[in-house]
Backbone of each chain as nested JSON, in Angstrom:
{
  "chains": [
    {"id": "A", "residues": [
      {"number": 1, "name": "MET", "atoms": {"N": [21.807, 23.268, -11.777], "CA": [21.393, 22.553, -12.6], "C": [19.762, 22.398, -12.77]}},
      {"number": 2, "name": "HIS", "atoms": {"N": [19.283, 22.139, -13.979], "CA": [17.903, 22.306, -14.094], "C": [17.281, 20.939, -14.118]}},
      {"number": 3, "name": "ILE", "atoms": {"N": [16.218, 20.73, -13.466], "CA": [15.374, 19.498, -13.516], "C": [13.988, 19.782, -13.481]}},
      {"number": 4, "name": "THR", "atoms": {"N": [13.105, 18.87, -13.952], "CA": [11.663, 19.054, -14.043], "C": [11.124, 18.294, -12.869]}},
      {"number": 5, "name": "LEU", "atoms": {"N": [10.252, 19.196, -12.05], "CA": [9.831, 18.142, -10.961], "C": [8.37, 18.579, -10.832]}},
      {"number": 6, "name": "ASN", "atoms": {"N": [7.634, 17.318, -11.097], "CA": [6.194, 17.301, -11.002], "C": [5.697, 18.113, -12.061]}},
      {"number": 7, "name": "GLY", "atoms": {"N": [6.343, 18.155, -13.205], "CA": [5.861, 18.861, -14.34], "C": [6.262, 20.529, -14.428]}},
      {"number": 8, "name": "GLU", "atoms": {"N": [6.921, 20.899, -13.359], "CA": [7.461, 22.352, -13.235], "C": [9.249, 22.341, -13.407]}},
      {"number": 9, "name": "GLY", "atoms": {"N": [9.789, 23.037, -14.076], "CA": [11.279, 23.392, -14.241], "C": [11.802, 23.992, -13.2]}},
      {"number": 10, "name": "ILE", "atoms": {"N": [12.615, 23.471, -12.197], "CA": [13.214, 24.358, -11.075], "C": [14.807, 24.12, -11.205]}},
      {"number": 11, "name": "ASP", "atoms": {"N": [15.573, 24.797, -10.396], "CA": [16.988, 24.93, -10.388], "C": [17.408, 24.552, -9.043]}},
      {"number": 12, "name": "ILE", "atoms": {"N": [18.354, 23.258, -8.814], "CA": [18.707, 22.763, -7.792], "C": [20.32, 22.745, -7.848]}},
      {"number": 13, "name": "ALA", "atoms": {"N": [20.657, 22.472, -6.402], "CA": [22.335, 22.389, -6.636], "C": [23.079, 21.203, -7.092]}},
      {"number": 14, "name": "GLU", "atoms": {"N": [24.011, 21.444, -7.706], "CA": [24.883, 20.366, -8.469], "C": [25.054, 19.348, -6.983]}},
      {"number": 15, "name": "GLY", "atoms": {"N": [25.025, 18.124, -7.43], "CA": [25.321, 17.066, -6.57], "C": [24.273, 16.662, -5.619]}},
      {"number": 16, "name": "SER", "atoms": {"N": [23.155, 17.33, -5.98], "CA": [21.802, 17.108, -5.025], "C": [21.337, 15.609, -5.178]}},
      {"number": 17, "name": "THR", "atoms": {"N": [21.069, 15.021, -4.148], "CA": [20.623, 13.611, -4.239], "C": [19.09, 13.753, -3.845]}},
      {"number": 18, "name": "VAL", "atoms": {"N": [18.175, 12.738, -4.143], "CA": [17.001, 12.556, -3.94], "C": [16.508, 12.925, -2.576]}},
      {"number": 19, "name": "ALA", "atoms": {"N": [17.272, 12.543, -1.513], "CA": [17.116, 12.826, -0.079], "C": [17.254, 14.172, 0.021]}},
      {"number": 20, "name": "GLY", "atoms": {"N": [18.01, 14.68, -0.574], "CA": [18.437, 16.327, -0.419], "C": [17.388, 16.863, -0.891]}},
      {"number": 21, "name": "LEU", "atoms": {"N": [16.829, 16.567, -1.966], "CA": [15.423, 17.377, -2.505], "C": [14.387, 17.15, -1.692]}},
      {"number": 22, "name": "LEU", "atoms": {"N": [14.224, 15.773, -1.255], "CA": [12.976, 15.769, -0.348], "C": [13.299, 16.763, 0.903]}},
      {"number": 23, "name": "GLU", "atoms": {"N": [14.595, 16.681, 1.496], "CA": [14.589, 17.497, 2.525], "C": [14.154, 18.909, 2.189]}},
      {"number": 24, "name": "HIS", "atoms": {"N": [15.014, 19.689, 1.057], "CA": [14.657, 20.936, 0.609], "C": [13.077, 21.163, 0.587]}},
      {"number": 25, "name": "LEU", "atoms": {"N": [12.478, 20.318, 0.04], "CA": [11.073, 20.341, -0.02], "C": [10.22, 20.187, 1.315]}},
      {"number": 26, "name": "GLN", "atoms": {"N": [10.957, 19.734, 2.271], "CA": [10.129, 19.423, 3.61], "C": [9.271, 18.323, 3.556]}},
      {"number": 27, "name": "LEU", "atoms": {"N": [9.716, 17.296, 2.715], "CA": [9.0, 16.306, 2.326], "C": [9.418, 15.219, 3.136]}},
      {"number": 28, "name": "GLN", "atoms": {"N": [8.555, 14.282, 3.991], "CA": [8.91, 13.277, 4.806], "C": [9.173, 12.014, 3.894]}},
      {"number": 29, "name": "ARG", "atoms": {"N": [10.079, 11.151, 3.655], "CA": [10.499, 10.121, 2.862], "C": [9.456, 9.088, 2.933]}},
      {"number": 30, "name": "GLU", "atoms": {"N": [8.894, 8.925, 4.486], "CA": [8.02, 7.834, 4.613], "C": [6.659, 8.076, 3.862]}},
      {"number": 31, "name": "ARG", "atoms": {"N": [6.514, 9.469, 3.399], "CA": [5.207, 9.823, 3.001], "C": [4.954, 9.863, 1.494]}},
      {"number": 32, "name": "VAL", "atoms": {"N": [6.036, 9.674, 0.662], "CA": [6.164, 9.844, -0.619], "C": [6.701, 8.678, -1.218]}},
      {"number": 33, "name": "ALA", "atoms": {"N": [6.633, 8.617, -2.694], "CA": [7.232, 7.803, -3.791], "C": [8.105, 8.761, -4.655]}},
      {"number": 34, "name": "VAL", "atoms": {"N": [9.154, 8.29, -5.031], "CA": [10.012, 9.254, -5.894], "C": [10.236, 8.456, -7.429]}},
      {"number": 35, "name": "GLU", "atoms": {"N": [9.979, 9.15, -8.314], "CA": [10.359, 8.62, -9.558], "C": [11.456, 9.068, -10.414]}},
      {"number": 36, "name": "VAL", "atoms": {"N": [12.384, 8.757, -10.989], "CA": [13.334, 9.771, -11.605], "C": [13.457, 9.277, -13.163]}},
      {"number": 37, "name": "ASN", "atoms": {"N": [12.957, 10.049, -13.865], "CA": [13.038, 9.596, -15.438], "C": [12.404, 8.26, -15.646]}},
      {"number": 38, "name": "LEU", "atoms": {"N": [11.14, 8.01, -14.749], "CA": [10.298, 7.004, -14.983], "C": [10.582, 5.899, -14.261]}},
      {"number": 39, "name": "ASP", "atoms": {"N": [11.662, 5.95, -13.435], "CA": [12.14, 4.849, -12.667], "C": [11.74, 5.049, -11.347]}},
      {"number": 40, "name": "ILE", "atoms": {"N": [10.902, 3.933, -10.522], "CA": [10.649, 4.222, -8.882], "C": [12.053, 4.26, -8.45]}},
      {"number": 41, "name": "ILE", "atoms": {"N": [12.384, 5.051, -7.497], "CA": [13.57, 4.867, -6.733], "C": [13.485, 4.172, -5.18]}},
      {"number": 42, "name": "PRO", "atoms": {"N": [13.993, 3.061, -5.084], "CA": [13.6, 2.588, -3.757], "C": [14.253, 3.532, -2.49]}},
      {"number": 43, "name": "LYS", "atoms": {"N": [13.32, 3.492, -1.409], "CA": [13.821, 4.614, -0.501], "C": [14.993, 4.216, 0.272]}},
      {"number": 44, "name": "THR", "atoms": {"N": [15.67, 3.155, 0.28], "CA": [17.003, 2.834, 0.567], "C": [17.891, 3.502, -0.124]}},
      {"number": 45, "name": "ALA", "atoms": {"N": [17.677, 3.887, -1.44], "CA": [18.615, 4.77, -2.318], "C": [18.528, 6.409, -2.455]}},
      {"number": 46, "name": "TYR", "atoms": {"N": [17.503, 6.754, -1.527], "CA": [17.452, 7.904, -1.66], "C": [18.686, 9.073, -1.412]}},
      {"number": 47, "name": "ASP", "atoms": {"N": [19.507, 8.357, -0.253], "CA": [20.626, 9.312, -0.247], "C": [21.757, 8.992, -0.929]}},
      {"number": 48, "name": "SER", "atoms": {"N": [21.644, 7.878, -1.773], "CA": [22.871, 7.655, -2.745], "C": [22.619, 7.926, -4.264]}},
      {"number": 49, "name": "HIS", "atoms": {"N": [21.238, 8.164, -4.415], "CA": [20.832, 8.558, -5.857], "C": [20.965, 9.944, -6.243]}},
      {"number": 50, "name": "GLY", "atoms": {"N": [22.229, 10.184, -6.939], "CA": [22.389, 11.553, -7.199], "C": [21.582, 12.116, -8.591]}},
      {"number": 51, "name": "LEU", "atoms": {"N": [21.317, 13.33, -8.676], "CA": [20.197, 13.778, -9.682], "C": [21.162, 14.567, -10.635]}},
      {"number": 52, "name": "SER", "atoms": {"N": [20.694, 14.394, -11.96], "CA": [21.621, 14.896, -12.956], "C": [20.748, 16.069, -13.679]}},
      {"number": 53, "name": "ASP", "atoms": {"N": [21.354, 17.129, -14.464], "CA": [20.826, 18.205, -14.998], "C": [19.756, 17.315, -16.294]}},
      {"number": 54, "name": "GLY", "atoms": {"N": [18.444, 18.133, -16.096], "CA": [17.62, 17.296, -17.097], "C": [16.62, 16.187, -16.594]}},
      {"number": 55, "name": "ASP", "atoms": {"N": [17.041, 15.745, -15.483], "CA": [15.997, 14.623, -14.952], "C": [14.882, 15.305, -14.761]}},
      {"number": 56, "name": "ARG", "atoms": {"N": [13.964, 14.009, -15.049], "CA": [12.365, 14.725, -14.806], "C": [12.081, 13.55, -13.553]}},
      {"number": 57, "name": "ILE", "atoms": {"N": [11.504, 14.385, -12.566], "CA": [11.307, 13.801, -11.384], "C": [9.771, 13.833, -11.096]}},
      {"number": 58, "name": "GLU", "atoms": {"N": [9.328, 12.902, -10.632], "CA": [7.87, 12.977, -10.106], "C": [7.82, 12.568, -8.507]}},
      {"number": 59, "name": "ILE", "atoms": {"N": [7.142, 13.355, -7.881], "CA": [7.065, 12.911, -6.326], "C": [5.569, 12.938, -5.903]}},
      {"number": 60, "name": "VAL", "atoms": {"N": [5.292, 11.763, -5.644], "CA": [3.787, 11.372, -5.607], "C": [3.581, 10.976, -4.064]}},
      {"number": 61, "name": "HIS", "atoms": {"N": [2.267, 10.833, -3.754], "CA": [1.821, 10.265, -2.346], "C": [0.564, 9.666, -2.68]}},
      {"number": 62, "name": "PHE", "atoms": {"N": [-0.049, 8.979, -1.651], "CA": [-1.184, 8.13, -1.763], "C": [-2.359, 8.74, -1.118]}},
      {"number": 63, "name": "VAL", "atoms": {"N": [-3.491, 8.846, -1.911], "CA": [-4.718, 9.794, -1.049], "C": [-6.035, 8.38, -1.534]}},
      {"number": 64, "name": "GLY", "atoms": {"N": [-6.937, 8.862, -0.623], "CA": [-7.954, 8.105, -0.717], "C": [-8.484, 7.936, -1.905]}},
      {"number": 65, "name": "GLY", "atoms": {"N": [-9.094, 6.519, -2.203], "CA": [-9.664, 6.52, -3.515], "C": [-8.971, 5.157, -3.966]}},
      {"number": 66, "name": "GLY", "atoms": {"N": [-9.096, 4.958, -5.53], "CA": [-8.302, 3.813, -6.116], "C": [-9.392, 2.82, -6.272]}}
    ]},
    {"id": "B", "residues": [
      {"number": 1, "name": "MET", "atoms": {"N": [-13.555, -15.469, 3.108], "CA": [-14.273, -16.477, 4.215], "C": [-15.58, -17.145, 3.723]}},
      {"number": 2, "name": "LYS", "atoms": {"N": [-15.372, -18.528, 3.75], "CA": [-16.627, -19.292, 3.422], "C": [-17.476, -19.684, 4.324]}},
      {"number": 3, "name": "SER", "atoms": {"N": [-18.818, -19.685, 4.038], "CA": [-19.853, -20.022, 5.198], "C": [-19.891, -21.612, 5.108]}},
      {"number": 4, "name": "GLY", "atoms": {"N": [-20.62, -22.01, 6.122], "CA": [-20.696, -23.591, 6.103], "C": [-21.647, -23.903, 5.171]}},
      {"number": 5, "name": "GLN", "atoms": {"N": [-22.631, -22.945, 4.636], "CA": [-23.424, -23.577, 3.509], "C": [-22.76, -23.723, 2.455]}},
      {"number": 6, "name": "GLN", "atoms": {"N": [-21.857, -22.819, 2.008], "CA": [-20.928, -23.047, 0.796], "C": [-20.234, -24.541, 0.883]}},
      {"number": 7, "name": "PHE", "atoms": {"N": [-19.808, -24.759, 2.071], "CA": [-18.887, -25.902, 1.977], "C": [-20.011, -27.044, 2.272]}},
      {"number": 8, "name": "ALA", "atoms": {"N": [-20.996, -26.972, 2.578], "CA": [-22.137, -28.295, 2.429], "C": [-22.357, -28.152, 0.98]}},
      {"number": 9, "name": "ALA", "atoms": {"N": [-22.428, -27.117, -0.001], "CA": [-22.636, -27.067, -1.287], "C": [-21.513, -27.734, -1.847]}},
      {"number": 10, "name": "GLU", "atoms": {"N": [-20.45, -28.022, -1.415], "CA": [-19.329, -28.431, -2.321], "C": [-19.479, -29.99, -1.842]}},
      {"number": 11, "name": "GLY", "atoms": {"N": [-20.203, -30.277, -1.509], "CA": [-20.349, -31.824, -1.149], "C": [-19.572, -32.171, 0.193]}},
      {"number": 12, "name": "LYS", "atoms": {"N": [-19.241, -31.363, 1.219], "CA": [-18.406, -31.848, 2.173], "C": [-19.292, -31.589, 3.467]}},
      {"number": 13, "name": "ARG", "atoms": {"N": [-19.06, -32.258, 4.504], "CA": [-19.793, -31.959, 5.711], "C": [-18.878, -31.729, 6.886]}},
      {"number": 14, "name": "TYR", "atoms": {"N": [-19.006, -30.695, 7.364], "CA": [-18.068, -30.439, 8.408], "C": [-18.944, -30.368, 9.798]}},
      {"number": 15, "name": "ALA", "atoms": {"N": [-18.432, -30.878, 11.15], "CA": [-19.041, -30.573, 12.386], "C": [-18.942, -29.043, 12.616]}},
      {"number": 16, "name": "ALA", "atoms": {"N": [-18.024, -28.562, 12.376], "CA": [-17.629, -27.026, 12.817], "C": [-16.775, -26.236, 11.896]}},
      {"number": 17, "name": "ILE", "atoms": {"N": [-16.889, -25.175, 11.933], "CA": [-16.083, -24.251, 11.253], "C": [-15.852, -23.098, 11.997]}},
      {"number": 18, "name": "ARG", "atoms": {"N": [-14.306, -22.823, 12.183], "CA": [-14.042, -21.452, 12.807], "C": [-13.053, -20.909, 12.24]}},
      {"number": 19, "name": "LEU", "atoms": {"N": [-12.825, -19.457, 12.264], "CA": [-11.82, -18.899, 11.867], "C": [-10.964, -18.34, 13.015]}},
      {"number": 20, "name": "SER", "atoms": {"N": [-9.664, -18.79, 12.879], "CA": [-8.577, -18.59, 13.955], "C": [-8.037, -16.966, 13.894]}},
      {"number": 21, "name": "GLU", "atoms": {"N": [-7.454, -16.427, 14.737], "CA": [-6.972, -14.975, 15.061], "C": [-6.437, -14.539, 13.537]}},
      {"number": 22, "name": "ASN", "atoms": {"N": [-5.602, -15.504, 13.146], "CA": [-4.918, -15.187, 12.05], "C": [-5.559, -15.553, 10.88]}},
      {"number": 23, "name": "SER", "atoms": {"N": [-6.907, -16.04, 10.872], "CA": [-7.493, -16.049, 9.489], "C": [-7.289, -17.458, 8.797]}},
      {"number": 24, "name": "THR", "atoms": {"N": [-6.503, -18.321, 9.483], "CA": [-6.215, -19.568, 9.155], "C": [-7.529, -20.446, 9.113]}},
      {"number": 25, "name": "LEU", "atoms": {"N": [-8.038, -20.76, 7.946], "CA": [-9.231, -21.773, 8.286], "C": [-9.157, -23.022, 8.873]}},
      {"number": 26, "name": "LEU", "atoms": {"N": [-9.67, -23.154, 9.859], "CA": [-9.877, -24.355, 10.543], "C": [-11.112, -25.178, 10.392]}},
      {"number": 27, "name": "HIS", "atoms": {"N": [-11.273, -26.343, 10.378], "CA": [-12.457, -27.231, 10.245], "C": [-12.316, -28.521, 10.955]}},
      {"number": 28, "name": "LYS", "atoms": {"N": [-13.272, -28.79, 11.766], "CA": [-13.27, -30.144, 12.246], "C": [-14.237, -31.196, 11.187]}},
      {"number": 29, "name": "GLU", "atoms": {"N": [-13.627, -32.262, 10.869], "CA": [-14.165, -33.223, 9.997], "C": [-14.513, -34.352, 10.508]}},
      {"number": 30, "name": "LYS", "atoms": {"N": [-15.653, -34.526, 11.013], "CA": [-15.982, -35.801, 11.809], "C": [-15.261, -35.362, 13.298]}},
      {"number": 31, "name": "SER", "atoms": {"N": [-14.644, -36.484, 13.701], "CA": [-13.87, -36.624, 14.923], "C": [-12.556, -35.807, 14.921]}},
      {"number": 32, "name": "ALA", "atoms": {"N": [-12.022, -35.961, 13.498], "CA": [-10.515, -35.371, 13.398], "C": [-10.706, -34.223, 12.957]}},
      {"number": 33, "name": "MET", "atoms": {"N": [-9.516, -33.422, 13.752], "CA": [-9.364, -31.905, 13.639], "C": [-8.311, -31.777, 12.463]}},
      {"number": 34, "name": "THR", "atoms": {"N": [-8.522, -31.233, 11.653], "CA": [-7.442, -30.886, 10.728], "C": [-7.287, -29.437, 10.289]}},
      {"number": 35, "name": "THR", "atoms": {"N": [-6.181, -28.997, 9.833], "CA": [-6.055, -27.529, 9.427], "C": [-5.771, -27.372, 7.951]}},
      {"number": 36, "name": "GLN", "atoms": {"N": [-6.667, -26.556, 7.141], "CA": [-6.521, -26.465, 6.144], "C": [-6.149, -24.75, 5.773]}},
      {"number": 37, "name": "LYS", "atoms": {"N": [-4.874, -24.732, 5.066], "CA": [-4.436, -23.444, 4.68], "C": [-5.135, -22.955, 3.344]}},
      {"number": 38, "name": "ASP", "atoms": {"N": [-5.705, -21.79, 3.469], "CA": [-6.532, -21.162, 2.442], "C": [-6.1, -19.824, 1.966]}},
      {"number": 39, "name": "THR", "atoms": {"N": [-5.161, -20.057, 0.959], "CA": [-4.504, -18.558, 0.774], "C": [-4.347, -18.501, -0.549]}},
      {"number": 40, "name": "TRP", "atoms": {"N": [-4.067, -17.355, -1.134], "CA": [-3.876, -17.134, -2.57], "C": [-2.521, -16.154, -2.747]}},
      {"number": 41, "name": "THR", "atoms": {"N": [-1.911, -16.022, -3.767], "CA": [-0.703, -15.398, -3.986], "C": [-0.649, -14.641, -5.072]}},
      {"number": 42, "name": "ILE", "atoms": {"N": [-0.144, -13.248, -4.716], "CA": [-0.04, -12.343, -6.046], "C": [1.41, -11.682, -5.76]}},
      {"number": 43, "name": "ALA", "atoms": {"N": [2.099, -11.78, -6.878], "CA": [3.592, -11.521, -7.131], "C": [4.426, -12.138, -6.146]}},
      {"number": 44, "name": "GLY", "atoms": {"N": [4.346, -13.308, -5.739], "CA": [4.978, -13.822, -4.491], "C": [4.759, -13.366, -3.029]}},
      {"number": 45, "name": "ARG", "atoms": {"N": [3.4, -12.571, -2.994], "CA": [3.14, -12.503, -1.682], "C": [1.753, -13.26, -1.465]}},
      {"number": 46, "name": "GLU", "atoms": {"N": [1.896, -13.857, -0.233], "CA": [0.682, -14.561, 0.055], "C": [-0.66, -14.027, 0.878]}},
      {"number": 47, "name": "PHE", "atoms": {"N": [-1.504, -14.043, 0.822], "CA": [-3.019, -13.416, 1.436], "C": [-3.78, -14.459, 1.794]}},
      {"number": 48, "name": "THR", "atoms": {"N": [-4.153, -14.27, 2.954], "CA": [-5.54, -14.935, 3.555], "C": [-6.918, -14.468, 3.402]}},
      {"number": 49, "name": "SER", "atoms": {"N": [-6.908, -13.19, 3.117], "CA": [-8.011, -12.423, 2.759], "C": [-8.469, -12.366, 1.312]}},
      {"number": 50, "name": "ARG", "atoms": {"N": [-9.399, -12.443, 0.555], "CA": [-9.699, -12.114, -0.656], "C": [-10.088, -10.981, -0.917]}},
      {"number": 51, "name": "LEU", "atoms": {"N": [-10.407, -10.36, 0.149], "CA": [-11.113, -8.991, -0.047], "C": [-10.168, -7.658, -0.186]}},
      {"number": 52, "name": "MET", "atoms": {"N": [-10.586, -6.964, -1.154], "CA": [-9.774, -5.77, -1.432], "C": [-10.65, -4.468, -1.337]}},
      {"number": 53, "name": "VAL", "atoms": {"N": [-10.256, -3.558, -0.342], "CA": [-11.14, -2.47, -0.153], "C": [-10.48, -1.22, -0.595]}},
      {"number": 54, "name": "GLY", "atoms": {"N": [-11.387, -0.108, -1.044], "CA": [-10.967, 1.123, -1.614], "C": [-10.837, 1.797, -0.513]}},
      {"number": 55, "name": "THR", "atoms": {"N": [-10.034, 3.017, -0.434], "CA": [-9.968, 3.84, 0.446], "C": [-10.597, 5.591, 0.185]}},
      {"number": 56, "name": "GLY", "atoms": {"N": [-11.525, 5.603, -0.64], "CA": [-12.44, 6.677, -1.016], "C": [-13.461, 7.137, -0.323]}},
      {"number": 57, "name": "LYS", "atoms": {"N": [-13.908, 8.412, -0.146], "CA": [-15.101, 8.382, 0.494], "C": [-15.306, 8.528, 2.137]}},
      {"number": 58, "name": "TYR", "atoms": {"N": [-14.575, 8.163, 2.752], "CA": [-14.303, 8.01, 4.155], "C": [-14.535, 9.835, 4.606]}},
      {"number": 59, "name": "ALA", "atoms": {"N": [-15.051, 9.838, 5.825], "CA": [-14.997, 11.198, 6.544], "C": [-13.801, 11.584, 7.188]}},
      {"number": 60, "name": "SER", "atoms": {"N": [-12.868, 10.672, 7.389], "CA": [-11.556, 11.103, 7.819], "C": [-10.519, 9.823, 7.805]}},
      {"number": 61, "name": "PHE", "atoms": {"N": [-9.377, 10.255, 8.052], "CA": [-8.361, 9.17, 7.979], "C": [-8.456, 8.233, 9.261]}},
      {"number": 62, "name": "GLN", "atoms": {"N": [-8.917, 8.644, 10.232], "CA": [-9.211, 7.92, 11.355], "C": [-10.405, 6.72, 10.964]}},
      {"number": 63, "name": "GLN", "atoms": {"N": [-11.318, 7.329, 10.368], "CA": [-12.286, 6.245, 10.096], "C": [-12.034, 5.268, 8.954]}},
      {"number": 64, "name": "THR", "atoms": {"N": [-11.121, 5.818, 8.218], "CA": [-10.517, 5.239, 6.968], "C": [-9.738, 3.815, 7.581]}},
      {"number": 65, "name": "ALA", "atoms": {"N": [-9.057, 4.108, 8.668], "CA": [-8.212, 3.064, 9.165], "C": [-9.018, 2.22, 9.939]}},
      {"number": 66, "name": "GLU", "atoms": {"N": [-9.99, 2.661, 10.715], "CA": [-10.732, 1.859, 11.612], "C": [-11.721, 0.723, 10.544]}},
      {"number": 67, "name": "ALA", "atoms": {"N": [-12.107, 1.485, 9.571], "CA": [-12.769, 0.454, 8.535], "C": [-12.095, -0.712, 7.902]}},
      {"number": 68, "name": "LEU", "atoms": {"N": [-10.73, -0.192, 7.747], "CA": [-10.029, -1.043, 7.023], "C": [-9.346, -2.165, 8.006]}},
      {"number": 69, "name": "GLU", "atoms": {"N": [-9.194, -1.944, 9.111], "CA": [-8.903, -2.726, 10.283], "C": [-9.996, -3.565, 10.409]}},
      {"number": 70, "name": "ALA", "atoms": {"N": [-11.233, -3.164, 10.569], "CA": [-12.632, -4.211, 10.812], "C": [-12.751, -5.11, 9.697]}},
      {"number": 71, "name": "SER", "atoms": {"N": [-12.331, -4.704, 8.252], "CA": [-12.754, -5.464, 7.227], "C": [-11.693, -6.768, 7.031]}},
      {"number": 72, "name": "GLY", "atoms": {"N": [-10.625, -6.691, 7.793], "CA": [-9.637, -7.598, 7.796], "C": [-9.118, -7.882, 6.339]}},
      {"number": 73, "name": "ALA", "atoms": {"N": [-9.194, -6.767, 5.475], "CA": [-8.605, -6.979, 4.225], "C": [-7.072, -6.667, 4.194]}},
      {"number": 74, "name": "GLU", "atoms": {"N": [-6.49, -7.439, 3.393], "CA": [-4.757, -7.486, 3.402], "C": [-4.409, -6.51, 2.375]}},
      {"number": 75, "name": "ILE", "atoms": {"N": [-5.27, -6.193, 1.355], "CA": [-5.085, -5.495, 0.151], "C": [-5.955, -4.397, 0.085]}},
      {"number": 76, "name": "ILE", "atoms": {"N": [-5.49, -3.014, -0.202], "CA": [-6.29, -1.625, -0.131], "C": [-5.684, -1.106, -1.61]}},
      {"number": 77, "name": "THR", "atoms": {"N": [-6.709, -0.545, -2.152], "CA": [-6.268, 0.416, -3.162], "C": [-6.309, 1.912, -2.97]}},
      {"number": 78, "name": "VAL", "atoms": {"N": [-5.537, 2.608, -3.509], "CA": [-5.283, 3.907, -3.089], "C": [-5.153, 4.718, -4.753]}},
      {"number": 79, "name": "ALA", "atoms": {"N": [-5.242, 5.925, -4.764], "CA": [-5.128, 6.835, -5.762], "C": [-3.711, 7.317, -5.395]}},
      {"number": 80, "name": "VAL", "atoms": {"N": [-2.915, 7.52, -6.586], "CA": [-1.463, 8.345, -6.587], "C": [-1.554, 9.624, -7.019]}},
      {"number": 81, "name": "ARG", "atoms": {"N": [-1.297, 10.434, -6.226], "CA": [-1.336, 12.014, -6.692], "C": [-0.006, 12.732, -6.678]}},
      {"number": 82, "name": "ARG", "atoms": {"N": [0.301, 13.743, -7.589], "CA": [1.589, 14.512, -7.561], "C": [1.595, 15.025, -5.884]}},
      {"number": 83, "name": "VAL", "atoms": {"N": [2.436, 15.234, -5.232], "CA": [2.47, 15.79, -3.758], "C": [2.437, 17.37, -4.065]}},
      {"number": 84, "name": "ASN", "atoms": {"N": [1.532, 17.876, -3.082], "CA": [1.48, 19.67, -3.125], "C": [2.901, 19.764, -2.418]}},
      {"number": 85, "name": "LEU", "atoms": {"N": [3.785, 20.496, -3.425], "CA": [5.065, 21.156, -3.246], "C": [5.147, 22.424, -2.226]}},
      {"number": 86, "name": "ASP", "atoms": {"N": [3.929, 22.692, -1.978], "CA": [4.116, 24.029, -1.059], "C": [4.617, 23.627, 0.545]}},
      {"number": 87, "name": "ARG", "atoms": {"N": [4.132, 22.522, 0.958], "CA": [4.279, 21.953, 1.925], "C": [3.834, 20.522, 2.324]}},
      {"number": 88, "name": "SER", "atoms": {"N": [4.187, 19.877, 3.387], "CA": [3.856, 18.484, 3.596], "C": [2.701, 18.424, 4.403]}},
      {"number": 89, "name": "LYS", "atoms": {"N": [1.443, 17.59, 3.909], "CA": [0.281, 17.919, 4.656], "C": [-0.012, 16.402, 5.199]}},
      {"number": 90, "name": "GLU", "atoms": {"N": [-0.957, 16.238, 6.006], "CA": [-1.518, 15.08, 6.529], "C": [-1.671, 13.838, 5.445]}},
      {"number": 91, "name": "SER", "atoms": {"N": [-1.179, 12.894, 5.765], "CA": [-1.104, 11.701, 4.702], "C": [-2.171, 10.321, 5.169]}},
      {"number": 92, "name": "LEU", "atoms": {"N": [-2.828, 9.965, 4.278], "CA": [-3.473, 8.673, 4.363], "C": [-2.497, 7.771, 5.015]}},
      {"number": 93, "name": "LEU", "atoms": {"N": [-1.405, 7.664, 4.957], "CA": [-0.355, 6.66, 5.521], "C": [-0.2, 6.767, 7.009]}},
      {"number": 94, "name": "ASP", "atoms": {"N": [-0.835, 7.981, 7.603], "CA": [-0.679, 8.126, 9.001], "C": [-1.366, 7.126, 9.643]}}
    ]}
  ]
}
């Protein structure tokens, strides 16, 4: 299925979860925040939140500034 | 954190003012010792420090952490950026 990740289209396996995507990207879940279709996903839901074709996903982190 | 002078300006007299380790404001009024809780609340979270500190322009994450610790601030501001999808890098949260 096709998703948009940080503005770029990519293909991922059917049935992927947020946790699976982070693992695939080699990102540590403690370091990032994930938004799916404009909703922030709680870290506790990463394992259960399934991704769907056409989802728009943002993976962000925190840097100095603000 | 209020200074003794500010308290005097509010028309109160205290023999001594000190801050405990957890920043609860303690003051001694004449001979009686009383404890005054001086906090504020945002979205249900209670804070004792009113200082908010930014996290930009530091030379290193180590220096950032030390400065924030020394400031006593309970609220810091950060910038949110898309992650570099190439690989996981050192993070401010370390």
